[in-house]
LOTOR-684007 format. One record per residue: x, y, z of N, C-alpha, C, CB in turn; residue number from 1. Coordinates in Angstrom, 3 decimals. Glycine has a CB too. Example, Ala and Ser with C-alpha at 12.3 -4.5 7.8 and 13.67 -1.06 7.14 Angstrom:
<setors>
     n_px     n_py     n_pz    ca_px    ca_py    ca_pz     c_px     c_py     c_pz    cb_px    cb_py    cb_pz pos
   13.190   -5.690    7.800   12.300   -4.500    7.800   13.200   -3.300    7.800   11.308   -4.473    9.046   1
   12.850   -2.250    7.080   13.670   -1.060    7.140   12.900    0.030    7.870   14.084   -0.598    5.725   2
</setors>
This chain:
<setors>
     n_px     n_py     n_pz    ca_px    ca_py    ca_pz     c_px     c_py     c_pz    cb_px    cb_py    cb_pz pos
  129.589   52.960    1.816  130.460   52.361    3.720  129.511   52.837    4.529  132.278   53.228    4.453   1
  129.388   51.393    5.694  128.277   51.483    6.601  130.364   52.107    8.079  126.771   49.136    6.831   2
  130.007   52.990    8.750  130.364   53.699    9.744  128.925   54.057   10.869  131.087   54.975    9.032   3
  129.564   53.546   11.811  128.553   54.255   13.115  128.877   55.378   13.822  128.364   53.387   14.269   4
  127.653   56.412   13.723  128.994   57.534   14.081  128.118   57.586   15.553  129.278   59.477   12.875   5
  130.236   57.677   16.359  130.619   57.263   17.244  131.025   58.920   17.918  131.635   56.074   16.914   6
  131.778   59.255   18.818  132.129   60.687   19.178  133.323   60.666   19.048  131.787   61.235   20.454   7
  134.037   59.633   19.236  135.660   59.571   17.936  135.626   60.689   16.935  135.717   57.958   16.683   8
  134.155   59.862   16.478  134.027   60.383   14.364  133.400   61.408   14.395  133.021   59.352   13.032   9
  132.888   61.806   15.350  132.324   63.270   15.902  133.513   64.415   15.895  131.735   63.102   17.609  10
  134.170   64.330   16.857  135.788   64.665   16.891  136.209   65.476   16.288  136.613   63.841   16.553  11
  136.716   64.374   15.945  137.417   64.461   14.421  137.062   65.170   13.180  137.440   63.304   13.919  12
  136.117   64.375   12.862  135.068   64.926   11.555  134.730   66.493   12.163  133.267   63.763   11.335  13
  134.616   67.913   13.397  135.021   68.266   13.993  136.562   69.174   13.109  134.915   67.233   14.912  14
  137.564   68.587   13.907  137.946   69.128   13.842  139.383   69.069   12.564  137.791   69.239   14.962  15
  139.057   67.638   11.544  139.648   68.105   10.131  138.837   68.671    9.558  140.113   67.200    9.224  16
  137.616   68.976    9.474  136.174   69.492    8.703  136.018   68.702    7.651  136.110   71.028    8.123  17
  135.995   67.511    8.112  135.329   66.215    7.513  134.007   66.881    6.130  134.388   65.193    9.178  18
  134.515   66.674    4.894  133.199   67.257    4.202  133.226   66.115    3.443  133.156   68.799    3.354  19
  131.778   65.503    3.574  131.671   64.013    3.002  130.872   63.670    2.045  131.326   63.146    3.866  20
  129.412   64.503    2.608  127.892   64.562    2.027  127.322   65.192    0.330  127.183   65.565    3.152  21
  126.802   64.108   -0.290  126.466   64.512   -1.140  126.001   65.694   -1.690  126.071   63.978   -1.203  22
  125.591   67.153   -0.626  126.467   68.456   -1.119  127.546   69.030   -1.381  126.416   69.062   -0.730  23
  128.385   68.064   -0.344  130.643   68.820   -0.960  130.584   68.096   -2.634  132.954   67.419    0.522  24
  129.447   67.218   -3.061  131.263   66.175   -4.141  130.475   66.787   -5.386  131.580   63.438   -4.251  25
  131.138   66.608   -6.221  131.299   67.273   -7.391  130.544   66.646   -8.735  132.748   67.348   -7.562  26
  130.304   64.903   -8.636  129.140   63.698   -9.320  127.651   64.240   -7.641  130.245   60.988   -9.203  27
  127.020   65.312   -7.769  125.628   65.699   -7.103  125.067   67.533   -8.121  126.081   65.971   -4.813  28
  124.358   66.762   -8.570  123.532   67.683   -9.577  121.343   67.814   -8.253  123.458   66.215  -11.976  29
  121.504   69.717   -8.991  120.201   69.189   -8.037  119.140   67.684   -8.789  118.966   70.862   -7.905  30
  119.980   67.796   -9.653  118.650   65.878   -9.960  118.877   64.792   -9.719  118.234   65.230  -11.361  31
  120.423   65.060   -8.590  120.159   63.972   -7.739  122.005   63.216   -7.992  118.475   62.887   -8.404  32
  122.164   61.883   -7.786  124.029   61.532   -8.721  123.319   61.670   -9.432  125.252   60.098   -8.873  33
  125.058   61.647  -10.007  125.103   61.538  -11.677  125.737   59.995  -12.007  126.266   62.918  -12.447  34
  125.826   59.432  -11.199  126.695   57.848  -11.138  125.044   57.591  -10.683  128.492   57.376   -9.696  35
  123.657   57.760  -10.379  122.188   57.389   -9.940  122.467   56.909   -8.683  121.352   56.291  -10.841  36
  123.147   57.323   -7.575  123.460   56.223   -5.880  122.150   56.770   -5.824  124.923   56.608   -4.207  37
  121.139   56.356   -4.627  120.721   56.601   -4.216  120.835   57.917   -2.797  120.535   55.655   -4.414  38
  120.317   58.301   -2.173  120.981   59.926   -0.962  120.286   58.832    0.171  119.890   62.368   -1.121  39
  120.983   57.755    1.030  120.871   56.834    1.667  121.854   57.444    3.432  121.450   55.499    0.587  40
  121.828   58.370    3.690  122.387   58.714    4.674  123.976   59.433    4.115  122.370   57.428    5.619  41
  124.121   59.753    2.801  124.732   60.288    2.428  125.163   61.937    2.425  124.488   59.793    1.766  42
  123.987   62.302    2.352  123.885   63.483    3.072  123.378   63.841    4.588  123.208   64.084    2.333  43
  123.294   63.588    5.460  124.320   63.593    6.719  125.428   63.885    6.938  124.517   62.755    7.143  44
  126.140   65.472    6.544  126.786   66.464    7.237  127.713   66.485    8.768  125.775   67.219    7.331  45
  128.256   65.166    8.650  129.371   64.974   10.065  129.659   65.918   10.393  130.664   64.331   10.045  46
  130.427   67.139   10.229  131.046   68.049   10.593  130.552   68.714   11.325  131.417   68.576    9.901  47
  129.135   69.271   10.847  127.276   69.649   11.695  126.614   69.203   12.257  126.234   69.822   11.244  48
  127.325   68.374   12.730  126.320   67.115   13.895  126.634   67.341   15.325  126.782   65.226   13.685  49
  125.504   67.602   16.260  126.292   68.202   17.796  126.578   67.437   18.471  125.663   69.011   18.756  50
  125.763   66.053   18.150  125.802   65.119   19.198  126.079   63.788   18.400  124.429   65.120   20.104  51
  126.213   62.870   18.815  125.875   61.345   19.017  124.499   61.078   18.515  125.948   60.885   20.574  52
  124.497   60.809   17.238  122.708   60.680   16.797  121.983   58.235   16.796  122.711   61.745   14.051  53
  121.418   57.620   17.181  121.303   56.642   16.592  121.293   56.564   15.201  120.478   56.218   17.010  54
  122.245   56.837   14.738  122.049   56.240   12.622  123.301   56.199   12.798  121.372   57.447   10.884  55
  123.343   55.231   11.140  124.995   54.992   11.051  124.873   55.492    9.307  125.731   52.902   11.480  56
  126.142   56.041    9.996  126.585   57.530    8.301  127.230   56.331    7.342  128.505   59.414    8.727  57
  126.708   56.723    5.951  127.235   56.680    5.037  127.956   56.877    4.542  127.026   56.780    4.707  58
  129.567   56.739    3.553  130.537   57.095    2.639  130.862   56.666    1.280  131.423   56.933    3.163  59
  129.915   57.479    0.261  130.187   56.689   -0.908  131.638   56.606   -1.686  129.256   57.150   -1.806  60
  131.418   55.757   -2.283  133.327   54.927   -2.847  133.424   56.668   -3.785  133.332   52.502   -4.643  61
  131.894   57.279   -4.883  132.853   57.890   -5.255  133.185   59.438   -5.713  133.045   57.215   -5.966  62
  132.711   59.454   -3.931  132.907   60.494   -3.392  134.246   61.938   -4.557  133.456   59.751   -1.810  63
  133.770   63.379   -4.495  134.877   63.324   -5.105  134.381   65.123   -4.523  135.152   62.519   -6.910  64
  135.602   65.906   -3.878  135.909   67.315   -3.618  135.470   68.365   -4.208  136.964   67.508   -3.698  65
  134.586   68.475   -4.130  134.069   70.185   -5.161  134.620   71.502   -4.722  132.249   70.644   -5.038  66
</setors>
């Protein structure tokens, strides 16, 4: 699911410590996603971004927090 990176998303990601990137997912290994999904933006760690960038953030439907 693609979501535009906005000031509100950035604020809320920091406030709630959003963890949604591949490196936080229990299905992601050193070889990649166990489901075979390509990493096309899911690696963006929104909670650690400092400012809004001209990117879309992609959230994976298979994501499960480690």
